[in-house]
C-alpha positions as CSV (number, residue, x, y, z in Angstrom):
1,M,3.4,-3.5,24.0
2,S,0.1,-5.4,23.7
3,E,-0.4,-8.9,22.3
4,F,-1.6,-9.4,18.6
5,T,-5.5,-9.4,18.8
6,H,-6.1,-11.3,15.6
7,F,-4.8,-14.6,17.0
8,N,-6.6,-16.9,19.4
9,A,-5.1,-18.6,22.5
10,A,-4.0,-21.6,20.1
11,G,-2.3,-19.2,17.7
12,A,-4.9,-19.5,15.0
13,A,-6.1,-16.3,13.1
14,H,-9.6,-15.1,14.0
15,M,-11.9,-12.2,13.8
16,V,-11.8,-10.2,16.9
17,D,-15.1,-10.4,18.9
18,V,-16.4,-6.6,19.2
19,G,-20.0,-7.8,20.2
20,T,-19.8,-6.5,23.7
21,K,-17.7,-3.2,23.1
22,P,-19.7,-0.1,23.2
23,D,-20.4,2.1,20.2
24,T,-18.3,5.2,20.4
25,H,-17.4,8.0,17.8
26,R,-14.2,7.0,16.0
27,V,-12.0,8.9,13.7
28,A,-8.9,7.8,12.0
29,I,-6.6,9.9,9.8
30,A,-4.0,8.4,7.3
31,E,-1.7,9.9,4.6
32,G,0.6,9.0,2.0
33,R,2.0,10.3,-1.4
34,I,2.9,9.3,-4.9
35,T,6.0,10.8,-6.5
36,M,6.4,11.4,-10.0
37,H,8.2,13.3,-12.8
38,A,7.5,17.1,-12.9
39,G,5.7,16.8,-16.3
40,T,3.2,14.2,-14.9
41,L,2.3,16.5,-12.0
42,A,2.1,19.4,-14.4
43,K,-0.5,17.4,-16.5
44,I,-2.5,16.5,-13.4
45,L,-2.5,20.1,-12.2
46,A,-3.5,21.4,-15.7
47,G,-6.3,19.1,-15.9
48,D,-5.5,18.1,-19.5
49,H,-4.9,14.5,-18.9
50,R,-6.9,12.6,-21.7
51,K,-8.5,10.3,-19.1
52,G,-10.0,13.3,-17.3
53,D,-9.8,14.8,-13.8
54,V,-7.2,12.6,-12.1
55,L,-7.7,13.9,-8.6
56,G,-11.5,13.9,-8.7
57,I,-11.5,10.3,-9.9
58,A,-8.9,9.5,-7.3
59,R,-11.0,11.1,-4.6
60,I,-14.1,8.9,-5.5
61,A,-11.9,5.8,-5.6
62,G,-10.5,6.5,-2.2
63,I,-13.9,6.8,-0.8
64,M,-15.0,3.5,-2.4
65,G,-11.9,1.8,-1.1
66,A,-12.8,2.9,2.4
67,K,-16.3,1.5,1.9
68,R,-14.9,-1.9,0.8
69,T,-12.1,-2.4,3.2
70,A,-13.6,-5.5,4.7
71,D,-13.8,-7.1,1.4
72,L,-10.1,-6.6,1.1
73,I,-8.6,-7.1,4.4
74,P,-9.5,-10.6,5.7
75,L,-10.1,-9.9,9.3
76,C,-11.7,-6.5,9.1
77,H,-15.0,-6.0,10.3
78,P,-17.6,-4.7,7.9
79,I,-18.6,-1.1,9.4
80,A,-21.0,1.5,8.7
81,L,-18.9,4.6,7.8
82,T,-20.5,7.9,8.7
83,R,-17.9,10.1,6.8
84,V,-15.0,9.7,4.5
85,D,-13.0,12.7,3.3
86,I,-10.1,12.7,0.9
87,E,-7.8,15.6,0.5
88,F,-5.1,16.1,-2.0
89,D,-2.1,18.4,-1.9
90,T,1.0,18.8,-4.1
91,Q,4.6,19.4,-3.6
92,A,7.6,20.4,-5.9
93,I,10.5,18.6,-4.4
94,P,10.1,15.8,-5.0
95,D,7.2,16.3,-7.3
96,A,4.2,14.3,-5.7
97,V,0.7,14.2,-4.8
98,L,0.0,14.0,-1.2
99,C,-3.2,12.3,0.0
100,R,-4.9,12.5,3.4
101,A,-8.0,10.5,4.3
102,T,-10.2,10.9,7.3
103,A,-12.6,8.1,8.0
104,E,-15.4,8.2,10.7
105,T,-18.0,5.9,12.3
106,V,-20.0,5.4,15.4
107,G,-19.4,1.7,16.4
108,P,-17.6,-0.9,18.4
109,T,-14.4,-1.0,16.3
110,G,-12.0,1.5,14.9
111,V,-11.6,2.9,11.3
112,E,-7.8,2.9,10.9
113,M,-7.9,0.2,8.1
114,E,-10.5,2.2,6.2
115,A,-8.4,5.5,6.3
116,L,-5.3,3.4,5.3
117,T,-7.3,1.7,2.5
118,A,-8.8,5.0,1.3
119,V,-5.2,6.6,0.9
120,Q,-3.8,3.5,-0.9
121,T,-6.8,3.1,-3.4
122,A,-6.7,6.8,-4.1
123,L,-2.9,6.8,-4.8
124,A,-3.2,3.6,-6.8
125,T,-5.7,5.2,-8.9
126,I,-3.5,8.1,-9.7
127,Y,-0.8,5.6,-10.6
128,D,-3.4,3.8,-12.9
129,M,-4.4,7.0,-14.7
130,C,-0.9,8.3,-15.2
131,K,1.0,5.2,-15.9
132,A,1.1,5.6,-19.7
133,V,3.3,8.7,-19.2
134,D,5.2,7.9,-16.1
135,R,5.7,4.2,-15.0
136,G,8.3,5.3,-12.5
137,M,5.8,6.8,-10.0
138,C,6.3,5.6,-6.5
139,I,3.6,5.2,-3.8
140,E,5.2,5.7,-0.3
141,A,4.9,7.0,3.2
142,V,1.5,5.6,3.7
143,R,0.8,5.6,7.5
144,L,-1.7,6.2,10.2
145,L,-1.4,9.9,11.6
146,E,-4.2,9.8,14.2
147,K,-7.0,7.7,15.7
148,R,-9.6,8.8,18.3
149,G,-12.3,6.9,20.1
150,G,-12.7,3.4,21.5
151,R,-11.2,1.9,24.5
152,S,-7.6,2.9,23.7
153,G,-8.6,6.5,23.2
154,H,-6.6,9.1,21.4
155,W,-3.2,8.2,19.5
156,Q,-1.3,10.6,17.4
157,R,1.9,9.9,15.5
158,S,4.8,11.9,16.9
159,A,6.5,14.3,14.6
160,D,9.1,12.6,12.4
């Protein structure tokens, strides 16, 4: 296993120098889910939530979260995203909304944190919009699925 990159030789936290790294096309895909009561999921799918289109608003929130990652994660580089895509799916057992985020850039550093932040922001938005009817919702299984580009190349999560 490699060493942690966000610590210098003296053990102090620092921002990694990416100034000499070449620009490459980079992609990261992350996922997560929010479990809930069946009635909550039914309201989301019916589109009759009094606050509006829950998944539509969560999609915009996820994109905004990806764009603001460097403001939230202290040692993240601000990067120019070329694409952020948020997809939702649902499942019945347990009742849940699944979120998958894809983030892309052309640059000297990866977009894993942007994809992970997009998922978490989208799911937190669903929680915020639905908490009046279901405070027991649970955000879980947020994880990186795949990353491509850069010196370390391609990585993909093995089947669990």
